[in-house]
SEMAR-644327 format. One record per atom (N, C-alpha, C): residue in three letters; chain; atom name; z, x, y. Coordinates in steps of 0.02 Angstrom, whole numbers, plus 50000, padded with zeros to 5 digits. Example, Ala and Ser with C-alpha at 12.3 -4.5 7.8 and 13.67 -1.06 7.14 Angstrom:
! SEMAR-644327
REC|aa|ch|at|Z|X|Y
REC|Ala|A|N|50390|50660|49716
REC|Ala|A|CA|50390|50615|49775
REC|Ala|A|C|50390|50660|49835
REC|Ser|A|N|50354|50642|49888
REC|Ser|A|CA|50357|50684|49947
REC|Ser|A|C|50394|50645|50002
//
This chain:
! SEMAR-644327
REC|aa|ch|at|Z|X|Y
REC|Met|A|N|50000|50040|49941
REC|Met|A|CA|50000|50000|50000
REC|Met|A|C|50000|50043|50063
REC|Asp|A|N|49984|50107|50054
REC|Asp|A|CA|49978|50151|50111
REC|Asp|A|C|49926|50126|50160
REC|Ala|A|N|49872|50097|50136
REC|Ala|A|CA|49820|50071|50180
REC|Ala|A|C|49848|50018|50227
REC|Leu|A|N|49891|49975|50203
REC|Leu|A|CA|49920|49924|50246
REC|Leu|A|C|49960|49956|50303
REC|His|A|N|49996|50008|50287
REC|His|A|CA|50035|50043|50339
REC|His|A|C|49988|50077|50389
REC|Arg|A|N|49935|50107|50365
REC|Arg|A|CA|49886|50139|50410
REC|Arg|A|C|49854|50087|50456
REC|Trp|A|N|49845|50027|50431
REC|Trp|A|CA|49814|49973|50471
REC|Trp|A|C|49864|49939|50517
REC|Gly|A|N|49927|49958|50514
REC|Gly|A|CA|49977|49931|50559
REC|Gly|A|C|50019|49875|50531
REC|Tyr|A|N|50010|49857|50467
REC|Tyr|A|CA|50050|49804|50436
REC|Tyr|A|C|50115|49834|50410
REC|Arg|A|N|50168|49796|50416
REC|Arg|A|CA|50233|49819|50392
REC|Arg|A|C|50264|49763|50350
REC|Pro|A|N|50244|49759|50286
REC|Pro|A|CA|50275|49707|50243
REC|Pro|A|C|50350|49715|50242
REC|Lys|A|N|50385|49657|50243
REC|Lys|A|CA|50458|49659|50245
REC|Lys|A|C|50488|49668|50176
REC|Asp|A|N|50447|49663|50124
REC|Asp|A|CA|50472|49671|50056
REC|Asp|A|C|50417|49703|50013
REC|Asp|A|N|50428|49706|49948
REC|Asp|A|CA|50379|49738|49904
REC|Asp|A|C|50330|49688|49872
REC|His|A|N|50327|49627|49899
REC|His|A|CA|50282|49577|49869
REC|His|A|C|50209|49598|49869
REC|Pro|A|N|50183|49629|49922
REC|Pro|A|CA|50113|49651|49918
REC|Pro|A|C|50101|49700|49860
REC|Gln|A|N|50147|49745|49848
REC|Gln|A|CA|50141|49792|49792
REC|Gln|A|C|50143|49754|49726
REC|Gln|A|N|50188|49705|49720
REC|Gln|A|CA|50192|49665|49659
REC|Gln|A|C|50128|49625|49648
REC|Val|A|N|50098|49600|49702
REC|Val|A|CA|50035|49563|49697
REC|Val|A|C|49980|49609|49671
REC|Val|A|N|49976|49670|49698
REC|Val|A|CA|49925|49718|49675
REC|Val|A|C|49935|49733|49601
REC|Glu|A|N|49996|49744|49581
REC|Glu|A|CA|50010|49761|49510
REC|Glu|A|C|49990|49703|49464
REC|Leu|A|N|50006|49641|49484
REC|Leu|A|CA|49988|49584|49442
REC|Leu|A|C|49912|49573|49440
REC|Leu|A|N|49879|49581|49497
REC|Leu|A|CA|49805|49575|49497
REC|Leu|A|C|49775|49628|49453
REC|Phe|A|N|49801|49689|49457
REC|Phe|A|CA|49775|49744|49416
REC|Phe|A|C|49784|49729|49341
REC|Arg|A|N|49845|49707|49322
REC|Arg|A|CA|49858|49691|49252
REC|Arg|A|C|49812|49634|49228
REC|Ser|A|N|49803|49584|49270
REC|Ser|A|CA|49760|49527|49252
REC|Ser|A|C|49689|49551|49238
REC|Ala|A|N|49662|49593|49282
REC|Ala|A|CA|49594|49618|49274
REC|Ala|A|C|49590|49665|49213
REC|Ala|A|N|49641|49705|49202
REC|Ala|A|CA|49641|49751|49145
REC|Ala|A|C|49638|49714|49079
REC|Gln|A|N|49671|49657|49075
REC|Gln|A|CA|49672|49619|49012
REC|Gln|A|C|49604|49589|48995
REC|Asp|A|N|49558|49589|49043
REC|Asp|A|CA|49490|49564|49028
REC|Asp|A|C|49451|49613|48984
REC|Gly|A|N|49472|49676|48980
REC|Gly|A|CA|49439|49724|48937
REC|Gly|A|C|49374|49751|48963
REC|Gly|A|N|49365|49752|49028
REC|Gly|A|CA|49304|49779|49057
REC|Gly|A|C|49301|49855|49054
REC|Arg|A|N|49245|49882|49075
REC|Arg|A|CA|49237|49955|49071
REC|Arg|A|C|49273|49992|49127
REC|Arg|A|N|49290|49957|49181
REC|Arg|A|CA|49331|49985|49235
REC|Arg|A|C|49358|49928|49277
REC|Ile|A|N|49403|49944|49324
REC|Ile|A|CA|49431|49895|49370
REC|Ile|A|C|49422|49921|49440
REC|Ser|A|N|49402|49877|49485
REC|Ser|A|CA|49397|49893|49556
REC|Ser|A|C|49451|49854|49593
REC|Leu|A|N|49486|49888|49637
REC|Leu|A|CA|49534|49855|49682
REC|Leu|A|C|49506|49858|49752
REC|His|A|N|49506|49802|49786
REC|His|A|CA|49478|49798|49854
REC|His|A|C|49530|49769|49901
REC|Leu|A|N|49531|49795|49962
REC|Leu|A|CA|49578|49773|50012
REC|Leu|A|C|49539|49761|50076
REC|Ala|A|N|49548|49703|50106
REC|Ala|A|CA|49516|49686|50169
REC|Ala|A|C|49566|49650|50213
REC|Asp|A|N|49555|49653|50279
REC|Asp|A|CA|49601|49618|50323
REC|Asp|A|C|49564|49581|50378
REC|Asp|A|N|49598|49535|50408
REC|Asp|A|CA|49574|49498|50466
REC|Asp|A|C|49628|49508|50519
REC|Glu|A|N|49615|49555|50565
REC|Glu|A|CA|49666|49574|50614
REC|Glu|A|C|49687|49517|50658
REC|Thr|A|N|49640|49473|50677
REC|Thr|A|CA|49658|49419|50723
REC|Thr|A|C|49704|49368|50691
REC|Arg|A|N|49702|49362|50626
REC|Arg|A|CA|49745|49314|50591
REC|Arg|A|C|49802|49348|50554
REC|Asn|A|N|49805|49414|50555
REC|Asn|A|CA|49857|49452|50519
REC|Asn|A|C|49858|49432|50446
REC|Gln|A|N|49800|49432|50416
REC|Gln|A|CA|49793|49414|50346
REC|Gln|A|C|49759|49471|50308
REC|Val|A|N|49780|49478|50246
REC|Val|A|CA|49752|49530|50203
REC|Val|A|C|49728|49497|50138
REC|Met|A|N|49670|49519|50114
REC|Met|A|CA|49644|49495|50050
REC|Met|A|C|49645|49553|50002
REC|Ile|A|N|49675|49542|49944
REC|Ile|A|CA|49677|49592|49891
REC|Ile|A|C|49637|49563|49833
REC|Leu|A|N|49590|49602|49807
REC|Leu|A|CA|49546|49578|49754
REC|Leu|A|C|49542|49631|49699
REC|Ala|A|N|49547|49609|49637
REC|Ala|A|CA|49538|49653|49579
REC|Ala|A|C|49479|49626|49539
REC|Leu|A|N|49432|49669|49523
REC|Leu|A|CA|49373|49649|49486
REC|Leu|A|C|49372|49686|49419
REC|Ser|A|N|49368|49648|49365
REC|Ser|A|CA|49360|49679|49299
REC|Ser|A|C|49285|49683|49286
REC|His|A|N|49259|49742|49279
REC|His|A|CA|49187|49752|49270
REC|His|A|C|49169|49741|49197
REC|Arg|A|N|49156|49679|49181
REC|Arg|A|CA|49136|49662|49113
REC|Arg|A|C|49080|49611|49117
REC|Gln|A|N|49020|49630|49098
REC|Gln|A|CA|48963|49586|49104
REC|Gln|A|C|48959|49533|49050
REC|Asp|A|N|48995|49540|48996
REC|Asp|A|CA|48988|49493|48940
REC|Asp|A|C|49049|49447|48935
REC|Met|A|N|49075|49424|48992
REC|Met|A|CA|49134|49382|48991
REC|Met|A|C|49120|49318|48951
REC|Pro|A|N|49159|49306|48899
REC|Pro|A|CA|49149|49245|48860
REC|Pro|A|C|49174|49184|48898
REC|Pro|A|N|49147|49125|48882
REC|Pro|A|CA|49174|49064|48914
REC|Pro|A|C|49249|49059|48898
REC|Gly|A|N|49286|49029|48944
REC|Gly|A|CA|49358|49024|48936
REC|Gly|A|C|49377|48985|48873
REC|Asp|A|N|49415|49016|48830
REC|Asp|A|CA|49442|48980|48773
REC|Asp|A|C|49514|48960|48790
REC|Asp|A|N|49547|48924|48746
REC|Asp|A|CA|49614|48899|48762
REC|Asp|A|C|49662|48956|48778
REC|Asp|A|N|49661|49010|48740
REC|Asp|A|CA|49706|49066|48753
REC|Asp|A|C|49693|49096|48822
REC|Gln|A|N|49629|49104|48839
REC|Gln|A|CA|49610|49133|48903
REC|Gln|A|C|49633|49088|48961
REC|Val|A|N|49622|49023|48954
REC|Val|A|CA|49642|48976|49006
REC|Val|A|C|49718|48977|49015
REC|Leu|A|N|49756|48980|48961
REC|Leu|A|CA|49829|48983|48966
REC|Leu|A|C|49851|49048|49000
REC|Arg|A|N|49819|49104|48982
REC|Arg|A|CA|49837|49168|49013
REC|Arg|A|C|49822|49166|49088
REC|Asp|A|N|49763|49139|49106
REC|Asp|A|CA|49745|49134|49176
REC|Asp|A|C|49796|49092|49215
REC|Ala|A|N|49815|49035|49185
REC|Ala|A|CA|49863|48991|49218
REC|Ala|A|C|49930|49026|49228
REC|Glu|A|N|49952|49064|49179
REC|Glu|A|CA|50015|49100|49184
REC|Glu|A|C|50011|49153|49239
REC|His|A|N|49956|49189|49242
REC|His|A|CA|49948|49239|49295
REC|His|A|C|49947|49207|49364
REC|Met|A|N|49913|49150|49370
REC|Met|A|CA|49910|49115|49434
REC|Met|A|C|49980|49091|49456
REC|Arg|A|N|50019|49065|49408
REC|Arg|A|CA|50088|49044|49424
REC|Arg|A|C|50129|49104|49447
REC|Ala|A|N|50123|49160|49413
REC|Ala|A|CA|50161|49220|49432
REC|Ala|A|C|50139|49245|49501
REC|Leu|A|N|50074|49244|49515
REC|Leu|A|CA|50050|49264|49581
REC|Leu|A|C|50076|49217|49635
REC|Ala|A|N|50071|49152|49624
REC|Ala|A|CA|50093|49103|49673
REC|Ala|A|C|50167|49110|49688
REC|Ala|A|N|50207|49129|49638
REC|Ala|A|CA|50279|49138|49648
REC|Ala|A|C|50294|49195|49696
REC|Leu|A|N|50248|49241|49704
REC|Leu|A|CA|50258|49298|49750
REC|Leu|A|C|50245|49278|49823
REC|Gly|A|N|50219|49218|49835
REC|Gly|A|CA|50212|49192|49903
REC|Gly|A|C|50148|49205|49940
REC|Pro|A|N|50092|49224|49909
REC|Pro|A|CA|50031|49231|49948
REC|Pro|A|C|50007|49163|49974
REC|Arg|A|N|49966|49164|50026
REC|Arg|A|CA|49941|49101|50055
REC|Arg|A|C|49891|49068|50009
REC|Asp|A|N|49854|49106|49969
REC|Asp|A|CA|49810|49077|49918
REC|Asp|A|C|49796|49128|49864
REC|Val|A|N|49780|49104|49804
REC|Val|A|CA|49764|49146|49747
REC|Val|A|C|49705|49114|49710
REC|Gly|A|N|49672|49155|49670
REC|Gly|A|CA|49617|49127|49632
REC|Gly|A|C|49589|49175|49581
REC|Val|A|N|49548|49149|49538
REC|Val|A|CA|49513|49188|49487
REC|Val|A|C|49447|49153|49474
REC|Glu|A|N|49395|49193|49463
REC|Glu|A|CA|49331|49164|49445
REC|Glu|A|C|49291|49215|49404
REC|Thr|A|N|49249|49188|49361
REC|Thr|A|CA|49205|49230|49320
REC|Thr|A|C|49138|49234|49354
REC|Thr|A|N|49113|49295|49362
REC|Thr|A|CA|49048|49307|49394
REC|Thr|A|C|49006|49349|49346
REC|Pro|A|N|48942|49358|49362
REC|Pro|A|CA|48901|49402|49319
REC|Pro|A|C|48926|49474|49316
REC|Asp|A|N|48965|49495|49366
REC|Asp|A|CA|48992|49563|49367
REC|Asp|A|C|49059|49570|49333
REC|Gly|A|N|49088|49516|49310
REC|Gly|A|CA|49155|49517|49280
REC|Gly|A|C|49197|49463|49311
REC|Arg|A|N|49262|49470|49305
REC|Arg|A|CA|49307|49420|49333
REC|Arg|A|C|49340|49447|49395
REC|Arg|A|N|49346|49404|49446
REC|Arg|A|CA|49378|49423|49509
REC|Arg|A|C|49444|49385|49515
REC|Trp|A|N|49496|49423|49526
REC|Trp|A|CA|49563|49396|49538
REC|Trp|A|C|49580|49414|49610
REC|Trp|A|N|49604|49366|49650
REC|Trp|A|CA|49619|49381|49719
REC|Trp|A|C|49682|49345|49743
REC|Ala|A|N|49709|49374|49797
REC|Ala|A|CA|49766|49343|49831
REC|Ala|A|C|49760|49358|49906
REC|Gly|A|N|49773|49308|49946
REC|Gly|A|CA|49773|49316|50019
REC|Gly|A|C|49844|49315|50044
REC|Leu|A|N|49862|49363|50085
REC|Leu|A|CA|49930|49370|50111
REC|Leu|A|C|49932|49365|50187
REC|Asp|A|N|49982|49333|50214
REC|Asp|A|CA|49996|49335|50286
REC|Asp|A|C|50046|49391|50297
REC|Leu|A|N|50027|49440|50338
REC|Leu|A|CA|50071|49498|50351
REC|Leu|A|C|50073|49512|50426
REC|Pro|A|N|50125|49488|50460
REC|Pro|A|CA|50129|49501|50532
REC|Pro|A|C|50136|49576|50545
REC|Arg|A|N|50114|49595|50604
REC|Arg|A|CA|50120|49664|50626
REC|Arg|A|C|50182|49671|50670
REC|Pro|A|N|50212|49730|50673
REC|Pro|A|CA|50271|49739|50714
REC|Pro|A|C|50256|49723|50787
REC|Gly|A|N|50308|49698|50821
REC|Gly|A|CA|50301|49685|50893
REC|Gly|A|C|50273|49616|50908
REC|Gln|A|N|50254|49578|50859
REC|Gln|A|CA|50229|49511|50872
REC|Gln|A|C|50287|49462|50868
REC|Thr|A|N|50290|49417|50915
REC|Thr|A|CA|50345|49368|50914
REC|Thr|A|C|50326|49311|50868
REC|Leu|A|N|50377|49276|50845
REC|Leu|A|CA|50366|49219|50802
REC|Leu|A|C|50325|49166|50837
REC|Arg|A|N|50338|49156|50902
REC|Arg|A|CA|50301|49105|50940
REC|Arg|A|C|50227|49122|50941
REC|Lys|A|N|50211|49186|50951
REC|Lys|A|CA|50141|49207|50952
REC|Lys|A|C|50108|49193|50884
REC|Leu|A|N|50143|49209|50829
REC|Leu|A|CA|50116|49197|50762
REC|Leu|A|C|50108|49123|50749
REC|Glu|A|N|50157|49082|50769
REC|Glu|A|CA|50151|49010|50758
REC|Glu|A|C|50092|48981|50797
REC|Gly|A|N|50083|49004|50859
REC|Gly|A|CA|50027|48981|50899
REC|Gly|A|C|49960|49000|50867
REC|Arg|A|N|49957|49061|50842
REC|Arg|A|CA|49896|49084|50808
REC|Arg|A|C|49884|49043|50745
REC|Ala|A|N|49937|49028|50707
REC|Ala|A|CA|49929|48989|50646
REC|Ala|A|C|49902|48919|50663
REC|Ala|A|N|49927|48889|50718
REC|Ala|A|CA|49902|48823|50737
REC|Ala|A|C|49829|48826|50757
REC|Arg|A|N|49808|48877|50794
REC|Arg|A|CA|49737|48885|50813
REC|Arg|A|C|49695|48897|50751
REC|Asn|A|N|49719|48938|50705
REC|Asn|A|CA|49680|48953|50645
REC|Asn|A|C|49670|48891|50602
REC|Thr|A|N|49721|48850|50597
REC|Thr|A|CA|49716|48789|50559
REC|Thr|A|C|49665|48742|50590
REC|Ala|A|N|49665|48738|50656
REC|Ala|A|CA|49619|48694|50691
REC|Ala|A|C|49546|48717|50683
REC|Arg|A|N|49534|48781|50676
REC|Arg|A|CA|49466|48807|50669
REC|Arg|A|C|49437|48796|50600
REC|Gly|A|N|49477|48780|50552
REC|Gly|A|CA|49452|48770|50484
REC|Gly|A|C|49458|48832|50442
REC|Pro|A|N|49425|48833|50384
REC|Pro|A|CA|49433|48888|50337
REC|Pro|A|C|49412|48955|50367
REC|Gly|A|N|49448|49006|50349
REC|Gly|A|CA|49432|49073|50372
REC|Gly|A|C|49397|49113|50318
REC|Lys|A|N|49380|49175|50335
REC|Lys|A|CA|49343|49216|50288
REC|Lys|A|C|49384|49235|50227
REC|Leu|A|N|49450|49228|50229
REC|Leu|A|CA|49492|49249|50173
REC|Leu|A|C|49506|49191|50125
REC|Glu|A|N|49475|49135|50135
REC|Glu|A|CA|49487|49078|50091
REC|Glu|A|C|49469|49095|50019
REC|Arg|A|N|49415|49132|50010
REC|Arg|A|CA|49391|49147|49942
REC|Arg|A|C|49336|49200|49947
REC|Pro|A|N|49333|49245|49901
REC|Pro|A|CA|49280|49296|49904
REC|Pro|A|C|49211|49263|49897
REC|Pro|A|N|49161|49294|49926
REC|Pro|A|CA|49093|49266|49920
REC|Pro|A|C|49067|49271|49849
REC|Thr|A|N|49026|49223|49830
REC|Thr|A|CA|48995|49224|49764
REC|Thr|A|C|48935|49271|49768
REC|Pro|A|N|48928|49318|49721
REC|Pro|A|CA|48873|49365|49724
REC|Pro|A|C|48806|49331|49710
REC|Ala|A|N|48754|49356|49743
REC|Ala|A|CA|48687|49330|49731
REC|Ala|A|C|48663|49349|49662
REC|Ser|A|N|48630|49303|49629
REC|Ser|A|CA|48606|49317|49561
REC|Ser|A|C|48539|49351|49563
//
């Protein structure tokens, strides 16, 4: 989570690290040839998107065991408090993601609340969900 610190975010606890670890474990269990971890932020909204991609081109359709495992991972992720979580199967493998709200030091609560109200009024933001790759 050094990147978050370099970008000016100061998480108050270790939840972002726990989110990364759970996303990594979820992607690793897919059995792909490698895992990519991606981190992006939206400075104006103080939001961070963490994404883990399991690079496996032959992902089988979800069977009952897979669906149960996915649901358990999603419950564990949601318990860590991100603003949204998700998983989807793509031609490149499976993508697991979590969006976090992480205020920066020096911002007042009133400023953050005002920003949250404006953001809600504008509709979905870029961190709602990763883009679907072109086929």
